[in-house]
N, C-alpha and C positions, 0 to 999 in steps of 0.2 A: 115933779117928774121923778120916777125911780126906775132903776134898771129892772128888767124882767128876771134876771138871775144874778146872784152874787155868790161866789164861791169863797167860803171862809176856810182857809187851811189852818186847822187847829193843831197846836203842838204844846205840850207842857212847857211852861216858862223856863224851867231848869234845862230842858233839852234844847230849847231855842237858844238860850244864852251859851250853852256848851257848843252848839254848832257855830255860833258867831266866833267864839274863841278859836275854834279849829280852822276856820276859813281865813287864812292869812292874806289871801288876795282881795278880800272884801274890805272896803274902807269902813272904819268904825265911826258911827255918828253919836250924837249926844244921847239918844234914846238907848243905845247899846250900853251906855255907862250908868244907866239908872239901876237902882237896887232891885233885887228879885221881887220884892213885895209890890212895887209899881207895875212890873210886868204881869204879875198875877192878877192885879186889879184890872188892868187893861184887858187881859184875856177873859176874865169873868164878864166884863162888859160886852165883849163881842159874843160870847156864848149866850148871854141873855138876849141880845138882839136877834141872834139866830133862832133862839127858842120862841121869841115873840113873832117872828116872821118866817115860819117854816115853808111857806109857798114861794118865797123869794130868796131866802138865804139857805144855802146847803152847806153843811159842815163836812169837811173831809179830814180824816185822821192823817195828819201830816207827819206823825211820828214813825210811820212805816217807811219802807224803802221807796226811793224816789220813783222808780218804775211803777209801783203799785199806785202811788198818789196820782201820777200822770194818767194812768189807765182809768182810774175812777173819775178824774176831772173830765177827761174826754168823753167818757160814757154819759156823765150827767149833762154835759153841754149838748151832745148829740140827741139825747133823750128829750131835752127841753126844746130843741129846734124842731123835732118831729111833732111835738105837741102844738106848736104855733102854726 
């Protein structure tokens, strides 16, 4: 069984780690402490999955302002619901 839709919020690994460092309210976990190269490999794996499953996985550019990311996500969800 697979979900009908998966949203992948993609952000450059360097930007993601920078956001983690800036967010002092967020609890740091063991993955946050991994080297940049590991984060890049994980991101690459997710991008490959999205490329291999374009009907199910939609990639959203999460490097943009939060409001734009939310707008895109809601649009994609609404669009998919209307198709079903």
